[in-house]
OpenMM code with the backbone's topology and positions (N, CA, C; nanometers):
from openmm import Vec3, app, unit

residues = "UNK UNK UNK UNK UNK UNK UNK UNK UNK UNK UNK UNK UNK UNK UNK UNK UNK UNK UNK UNK UNK UNK UNK UNK UNK UNK UNK UNK UNK UNK UNK UNK UNK UNK UNK UNK UNK UNK UNK UNK UNK UNK UNK UNK UNK UNK UNK UNK UNK UNK UNK UNK UNK UNK UNK UNK UNK UNK UNK UNK UNK UNK UNK UNK UNK UNK UNK UNK UNK UNK UNK UNK UNK UNK UNK UNK UNK UNK UNK UNK".split()
positions = [
    Vec3(16.6738, 13.2353, 7.1893),
    Vec3(16.4518, 13.2296, 7.1741),
    Vec3(16.4403, 13.1338, 7.2483),
    Vec3(16.4046, 13.2116, 7.4210),
    Vec3(16.3234, 13.1734, 7.4835),
    Vec3(16.2188, 13.0505, 7.3891),
    Vec3(16.1029, 13.1273, 7.3401),
    Vec3(15.9977, 13.1204, 7.2587),
    Vec3(16.0226, 12.9820, 7.1752),
    Vec3(16.0770, 12.9811, 7.0882),
    Vec3(16.1688, 12.8813, 6.9944),
    Vec3(16.1156, 12.7346, 7.0147),
    Vec3(16.0453, 12.6557, 6.9926),
    Vec3(16.0581, 12.4760, 7.0895),
    Vec3(16.0804, 12.3519, 6.9548),
    Vec3(16.0872, 12.2795, 6.9956),
    Vec3(16.1269, 12.2052, 6.9175),
    Vec3(16.0098, 12.0774, 6.9544),
    Vec3(15.9560, 11.9862, 6.8192),
    Vec3(15.8681, 11.9368, 6.8449),
    Vec3(15.8417, 11.9185, 6.9348),
    Vec3(15.9416, 11.8351, 7.0067),
    Vec3(15.9882, 11.7168, 7.1127),
    Vec3(15.9640, 11.8093, 7.2387),
    Vec3(16.0035, 11.9146, 7.2014),
    Vec3(15.9876, 12.0146, 7.3748),
    Vec3(15.8591, 12.0434, 7.3261),
    Vec3(15.7742, 12.0684, 7.2703),
    Vec3(15.6609, 12.1268, 7.2486),
    Vec3(15.5687, 11.9973, 7.3549),
    Vec3(15.5794, 11.8481, 7.3113),
    Vec3(15.5483, 11.7507, 7.3560),
    Vec3(15.5752, 11.7149, 7.4406),
    Vec3(15.6187, 11.7594, 7.5295),
    Vec3(15.7272, 11.7166, 7.6866),
    Vec3(15.7004, 11.8198, 7.7385),
    Vec3(15.6272, 11.9884, 7.7333),
    Vec3(15.5721, 12.0582, 7.7808),
    Vec3(15.4396, 12.0296, 7.8511),
    Vec3(15.4183, 12.1304, 7.9797),
    Vec3(15.3964, 12.1462, 8.0641),
    Vec3(15.1756, 12.2089, 7.9460),
    Vec3(15.0651, 12.0910, 7.9744),
    Vec3(14.9839, 12.1713, 7.8603),
    Vec3(14.9279, 12.3498, 7.9270),
    Vec3(15.0062, 12.3790, 8.1078),
    Vec3(14.9668, 12.5101, 8.1240),
    Vec3(15.0391, 12.5673, 8.0402),
    Vec3(15.1717, 12.5595, 8.0127),
    Vec3(15.2734, 12.6700, 8.0288),
    Vec3(15.2463, 12.7535, 7.8785),
    Vec3(15.1374, 12.6916, 7.8376),
    Vec3(15.0946, 12.7123, 7.5943),
    Vec3(14.9410, 12.7417, 7.6481),
    Vec3(14.9026, 12.8103, 7.7384),
    Vec3(14.7816, 12.8537, 7.7524),
    Vec3(14.7770, 12.9348, 7.7067),
    Vec3(14.6990, 13.0383, 7.7033),
    Vec3(14.7080, 13.2530, 7.6817),
    Vec3(14.5742, 13.2803, 7.7629),
    Vec3(14.6202, 13.3667, 7.7457),
    Vec3(14.5091, 13.4863, 7.8878),
    Vec3(14.3705, 13.4002, 7.8353),
    Vec3(14.3362, 13.4110, 7.6787),
    Vec3(14.2164, 13.3532, 7.7151),
    Vec3(14.1723, 13.2171, 7.7889),
    Vec3(14.2482, 13.1671, 7.7421),
    Vec3(14.2364, 13.0074, 7.8222),
    Vec3(14.2156, 13.0171, 7.9384),
    Vec3(14.2658, 13.0793, 7.9781),
    Vec3(14.3071, 13.0844, 8.1643),
    Vec3(14.1745, 13.1290, 8.2105),
    Vec3(14.1305, 13.2770, 8.1168),
    Vec3(14.0165, 13.3075, 8.2052),
    Vec3(13.9124, 13.2734, 8.0955),
    Vec3(13.9401, 13.1636, 8.0478),
    Vec3(13.7868, 13.1511, 8.0374),
    Vec3(13.7606, 12.9907, 8.1621),
    Vec3(13.8399, 12.9382, 8.2440),
    Vec3(13.9009, 12.8844, 8.3328),
    Vec3(13.7956, 12.9479, 8.4740),
    Vec3(13.8365, 13.0701, 8.4912),
    Vec3(13.7660, 13.1752, 8.6319),
    Vec3(13.6093, 13.1786, 8.5279),
    Vec3(13.6282, 13.1771, 8.3886),
    Vec3(13.4529, 13.2279, 8.4041),
    Vec3(13.3937, 13.0541, 8.3904),
    Vec3(13.4732, 12.9389, 8.3949),
    Vec3(13.4125, 12.8307, 8.3883),
    Vec3(13.3609, 12.8373, 8.5591),
    Vec3(13.4622, 12.8723, 8.6301),
    Vec3(13.4536, 12.8914, 8.8222),
    Vec3(13.2963, 12.9765, 8.8925),
    Vec3(13.3118, 13.0664, 8.7725),
    Vec3(13.2889, 13.1488, 8.8127),
    Vec3(13.0689, 13.0560, 8.7630),
    Vec3(13.0507, 13.0771, 8.7079),
    Vec3(12.9395, 12.9749, 8.5919),
    Vec3(12.8653, 12.8632, 8.7114),
    Vec3(13.0104, 12.7553, 8.6915),
    Vec3(13.0266, 12.6396, 8.7935),
    Vec3(12.9197, 12.7802, 8.9780),
    Vec3(12.9786, 12.8432, 8.9656),
    Vec3(12.9087, 12.8908, 9.1240),
    Vec3(12.7594, 12.9166, 9.0830),
    Vec3(12.7511, 13.0407, 9.0209),
    Vec3(12.6449, 13.0766, 9.0073),
    Vec3(12.5296, 13.0147, 9.0184),
    Vec3(12.5349, 12.8378, 8.9223),
    Vec3(12.4691, 12.7437, 8.8672),
    Vec3(12.3590, 12.6563, 8.9982),
    Vec3(12.4717, 12.6363, 9.1169),
    Vec3(12.5313, 12.5690, 9.2171),
    Vec3(12.4136, 12.7233, 9.2869),
    Vec3(12.4388, 12.8153, 9.3439),
    Vec3(12.4304, 12.8228, 9.4344),
    Vec3(12.2171, 12.8825, 9.4372),
    Vec3(12.2148, 12.8275, 9.2364),
    Vec3(12.0500, 12.8722, 9.2042),
    Vec3(11.9903, 12.7559, 9.1909),
    Vec3(11.9993, 12.6087, 9.2397),
    Vec3(12.0308, 12.4556, 9.2321),
    Vec3(12.0035, 12.4861, 9.4050),
    Vec3(12.0989, 12.5928, 9.5358),
    Vec3(12.0585, 12.5885, 9.6606),
    Vec3(11.8785, 12.6042, 9.6423),
    Vec3(11.9389, 12.7291, 9.6277),
    Vec3(11.7566, 12.8482, 9.5832),
    Vec3(11.6386, 12.8091, 9.5835),
    Vec3(11.6478, 12.7509, 9.4791),
    Vec3(11.5253, 12.6355, 9.3820),
    Vec3(11.5700, 12.4957, 9.4465),
    Vec3(11.6179, 12.4510, 9.5442),
    Vec3(11.5732, 12.3434, 9.6422),
    Vec3(11.5041, 12.3630, 9.7622),
    Vec3(11.5988, 12.4600, 9.8285),
    Vec3(11.5044, 12.5624, 9.9746),
    Vec3(11.3288, 12.5705, 9.8777),
    Vec3(11.3244, 12.6930, 9.7920),
    Vec3(11.1845, 12.6568, 9.7499),
    Vec3(11.0877, 12.5211, 9.7342),
    Vec3(11.1208, 12.4215, 9.6557),
    Vec3(11.0653, 12.3172, 9.6632),
    Vec3(11.0881, 12.2581, 9.7893),
    Vec3(11.1505, 12.2456, 9.8753),
    Vec3(11.1007, 12.2568, 9.9739),
    Vec3(11.0016, 12.2774, 10.0083),
    Vec3(11.0217, 12.4429, 10.0799),
    Vec3(10.9112, 12.4689, 10.1090),
    Vec3(10.7611, 12.5190, 10.0877),
    Vec3(10.8134, 12.4855, 9.9664),
    Vec3(10.6165, 12.4657, 9.9101),
    Vec3(10.6020, 12.2670, 9.8753),
    Vec3(10.6763, 12.1747, 9.9504),
    Vec3(10.6391, 12.0287, 9.9349),
    Vec3(10.5202, 12.0833, 10.1052),
    Vec3(10.7060, 12.1710, 10.2210),
    Vec3(10.5707, 12.1986, 10.2869),
    Vec3(10.3575, 12.2305, 10.3154),
    Vec3(10.4176, 12.3781, 10.2371),
    Vec3(10.3272, 12.4013, 10.2696),
    Vec3(10.2106, 12.2960, 10.2209),
    Vec3(10.2090, 12.2415, 10.1015),
    Vec3(10.0909, 12.1615, 9.9975),
    Vec3(10.0933, 12.0228, 10.1457),
    Vec3(10.2174, 11.9595, 10.1256),
    Vec3(10.1920, 11.9131, 10.3356),
    Vec3(10.0179, 11.9707, 10.3730),
    Vec3(10.1123, 12.0913, 10.4635),
    Vec3(10.0253, 12.0976, 10.5077),
    Vec3(9.8488, 12.1026, 10.4774),
    Vec3(9.8556, 12.2251, 10.4252),
    Vec3(9.7446, 12.2299, 10.3148),
    Vec3(9.6444, 12.1015, 10.3156),
    Vec3(9.7504, 12.0098, 10.2150),
    Vec3(9.6674, 11.8749, 10.1594),
    Vec3(9.6215, 11.8486, 10.3657),
    Vec3(9.7038, 11.8001, 10.4322),
    Vec3(9.6859, 11.7794, 10.5853),
    Vec3(9.4924, 11.8085, 10.6414),
    Vec3(9.5313, 11.9553, 10.6858),
    Vec3(9.3984, 11.9669, 10.7184),
    Vec3(9.2534, 11.9485, 10.6360),
    Vec3(9.2849, 11.9402, 10.4912),
    Vec3(9.1742, 11.8971, 10.4568),
    Vec3(9.1260, 11.7740, 10.3851),
    Vec3(9.2984, 11.6925, 10.4369),
    Vec3(9.1766, 11.5588, 10.4889),
    Vec3(9.1388, 11.5588, 10.5985),
    Vec3(9.1873, 11.5779, 10.7667),
    Vec3(9.0916, 11.6108, 10.8589),
    Vec3(8.9755, 11.7136, 10.8416),
    Vec3(8.9344, 11.7727, 10.7399),
    Vec3(8.8792, 11.8458, 10.7122),
    Vec3(8.7967, 11.6998, 10.6916),
    Vec3(8.8091, 11.6097, 10.5142),
    Vec3(8.6972, 11.5714, 10.5154),
    Vec3(8.6858, 11.4426, 10.6735),
    Vec3(8.7384, 11.4168, 10.7069),
    Vec3(8.7169, 11.2811, 10.8116),
    Vec3(8.6363, 11.3277, 10.9120),
    Vec3(8.6392, 11.4678, 10.9415),
    Vec3(8.5944, 11.5014, 11.0014),
    Vec3(8.4440, 11.5167, 10.9479),
    Vec3(8.4625, 11.5712, 10.8299),
    Vec3(8.2947, 11.5178, 10.7081),
    Vec3(8.2305, 11.3956, 10.7272),
    Vec3(8.2895, 11.3257, 10.7434),
    Vec3(8.2899, 11.1789, 10.6975),
    Vec3(8.1606, 11.1237, 10.8486),
    Vec3(8.2341, 11.1864, 10.9583),
    Vec3(8.1858, 11.1479, 11.1053),
    Vec3(8.0483, 11.1400, 11.0853),
    Vec3(8.0217, 11.3687, 11.0717),
    Vec3(7.9664, 11.3452, 11.0877),
    Vec3(7.8218, 11.3615, 10.9968),
    Vec3(7.8723, 11.2540, 10.8968),
    Vec3(7.7260, 11.2013, 10.8173),
    Vec3(7.6956, 11.0590, 10.9003),
    Vec3(7.8198, 11.0066, 10.9299),
    Vec3(7.7315, 10.9195, 10.9977),
    Vec3(7.6290, 10.8544, 11.1021),
    Vec3(7.7293, 10.9978, 11.1719),
    Vec3(7.6182, 10.9709, 11.2615),
    Vec3(7.5174, 11.0374, 11.2155),
    Vec3(7.4730, 11.1395, 11.1145),
    Vec3(7.3497, 11.1671, 11.0546),
    Vec3(7.2371, 11.0939, 11.0552),
    Vec3(7.3305, 10.9519, 11.0042),
    Vec3(7.3476, 10.8853, 10.9003),
    Vec3(7.2189, 10.7868, 11.0410),
    Vec3(7.2607, 10.7024, 11.1628),
    Vec3(7.3284, 10.6896, 11.1999),
    Vec3(7.1177, 10.6949, 11.2913),
    Vec3(7.1099, 10.8311, 11.3093),
    Vec3(7.0061, 10.8799, 11.3945),
    Vec3(6.9110, 10.8871, 11.2500),
    Vec3(6.9040, 10.8745, 11.1682),
    Vec3(6.7839, 10.8721, 11.0803),
    Vec3(6.6997, 10.7650, 11.0583),
] * unit.nanometer
topology = app.Topology()
chain = topology.addChain("A")
for resn in residues:
    res = topology.addResidue(resn, chain)
    for name in ("N", "CA", "C"):
        topology.addAtom(name, app.Element.getBySymbol(name[0]), res)
């Protein structure tokens, strides 16, 4: 009777020895989910960085245009 354990034996056994197939499967599913979430986070981070660079380029160009307009207006004001 190898499947019969006393309470003392059960308390001294490693937790892994009593895990069923469902619990082991749960661990592999958890690992797969963790990997998937990590991959999604990396993808979102890359997308965010790309969007940030695009916005910085857009607003930098807009700032340069506005500075140029200010210079033009100052020149026109001094000529008038």
